[in-house]
C-alpha positions as CSV (number, residue, x, y, z in Angstrom):
1,X,184.4,34.9,6.4
2,X,182.0,33.1,3.5
3,X,179.4,35.4,4.4
4,X,180.1,38.7,5.5
5,X,176.1,41.4,5.2
6,X,176.7,45.2,5.9
7,X,173.5,47.3,7.1
8,X,171.3,45.9,4.4
9,X,168.0,47.3,3.3
10,X,165.6,46.2,0.9
11,X,162.1,48.9,0.4
12,X,159.5,47.3,-2.0
13,X,157.2,50.3,-3.9
14,X,153.4,48.9,-5.1
15,X,150.4,52.0,-4.9
16,X,147.3,51.9,-2.6
17,X,144.8,50.9,-4.1
18,X,140.9,52.1,-3.0
19,X,138.5,49.3,-2.9
20,X,134.6,49.3,-4.9
21,X,134.6,50.6,-8.4
22,X,134.9,54.2,-7.5
23,X,137.7,53.9,-6.6
24,X,138.8,52.0,-9.2
25,X,137.9,55.1,-11.4
26,X,140.1,57.2,-9.3
27,X,143.2,55.4,-9.1
28,X,143.2,55.7,-12.5
29,X,144.1,58.7,-13.0
30,X,145.6,59.6,-9.3
31,X,147.9,56.7,-6.7
32,X,148.7,56.9,-4.2
33,X,152.7,55.7,-4.5
34,X,153.7,53.6,-1.2
35,X,157.4,51.9,0.4
36,X,157.1,49.3,3.0
37,X,160.8,48.1,3.8
38,X,161.0,44.2,4.1
39,X,164.8,43.8,5.5
40,X,165.9,47.6,7.8
41,X,170.0,47.9,8.2
42,X,170.8,44.1,8.5
43,X,174.2,43.1,9.6
44,X,175.7,40.0,10.1
45,X,179.1,37.4,9.7
46,X,179.2,33.6,9.0
47,X,182.2,32.1,8.9
48,X,183.8,28.2,6.6
49,X,182.1,25.7,8.8
50,X,179.7,27.5,11.0
51,X,176.1,26.4,11.9
52,X,173.0,28.7,11.8
53,X,169.7,29.9,11.9
54,X,167.8,32.2,10.2
55,X,164.3,32.0,12.4
56,X,161.3,35.0,13.2
57,X,158.0,35.9,12.5
58,X,156.0,35.9,9.3
59,X,156.5,39.4,7.6
60,X,160.4,39.4,9.7
61,X,162.2,39.9,5.9
62,X,163.9,36.0,6.1
63,X,163.0,35.2,2.8
64,X,163.9,38.4,1.7
65,X,167.5,38.8,2.6
66,X,168.0,35.4,1.4
67,X,167.0,35.7,-2.2
68,X,169.3,39.0,-2.2
69,X,172.8,36.5,-0.4
70,X,171.7,34.1,-3.2
71,X,171.0,37.1,-6.5
72,X,167.6,37.1,-6.8
73,X,166.4,40.2,-5.4
74,X,168.8,43.7,-5.1
75,X,169.2,45.5,-2.2
76,X,167.9,48.8,-1.5
77,X,171.4,49.7,0.6
78,X,173.5,48.0,2.5
79,X,176.4,45.0,1.1
80,X,176.9,41.6,0.7
81,X,179.5,39.3,0.4
82,X,179.4,35.7,-0.4
83,X,182.3,33.6,-0.7
84,X,184.1,36.6,-2.1
85,X,181.1,37.2,-5.0
86,X,178.6,40.3,-4.5
87,X,175.9,37.9,-5.2
88,X,173.3,40.3,-7.3
89,X,176.0,40.9,-10.0
90,X,175.5,37.5,-10.9
91,X,178.8,36.6,-11.8
92,X,178.8,32.5,-13.7
93,X,182.1,31.0,-11.1
94,X,179.1,32.6,-8.0
95,X,175.9,31.1,-9.6
96,X,178.3,27.4,-10.0
97,X,178.3,27.3,-6.3
98,X,175.0,28.1,-5.1
99,X,171.9,26.5,-4.3
100,X,168.6,27.3,-3.0
101,X,165.8,25.1,-2.8
102,X,163.2,27.8,-1.2
103,X,159.0,26.4,-0.6
104,X,157.0,24.8,1.7
105,X,156.8,21.9,4.2
106,X,153.9,20.5,2.5
107,X,155.9,20.3,-1.1
108,X,158.5,17.9,0.8
109,X,156.8,13.9,1.3
110,X,157.3,12.9,5.1
111,X,158.6,9.8,4.0
112,X,161.4,10.7,1.7
113,X,164.8,12.3,2.4
114,X,164.7,16.1,0.9
115,X,167.0,15.1,-1.7
116,X,164.6,11.8,-3.2
117,X,162.1,14.4,-3.8
118,X,163.9,16.0,-6.2
119,X,163.0,12.6,-8.2
120,X,159.8,12.7,-7.8
121,X,157.7,13.6,-11.1
C-alpha cells in the first residue's frame, strides 16, 4: 500500500460569538466553546499505480483529509501511512518525496498546461 488510512478524524475547536456590542462584551467574559468535526472516521487504502478521484460536496472534509495526508494538519484520532511514513511527523525523507498544490481553478491560466503556470510571475 502506498497510502493507508484507518479511522481518521479531525475536529476543530472554536468559540461561539454573539452578535452586537453587548454580545462582544458578554463574550469577553464568557465564551461558548464549540467543536466541529471536519473528517469523521474515514478509512481507505491506495495501492501503487492506482489513480483515484477524491470527490464530495463542499464541507465534506476533502481538503482537510489531503492536508492530513501531506503532513500539514494533525488528525484528532486515527492513523495514516503515506509511503511508509506517518505524515504529521514530517520527517525529512517524507518531505523530500511529497508535494501538494492546492487552490482554485481561477489560479491557473486556461491556455497553459498546469506545470507552465508555475513559471509565470
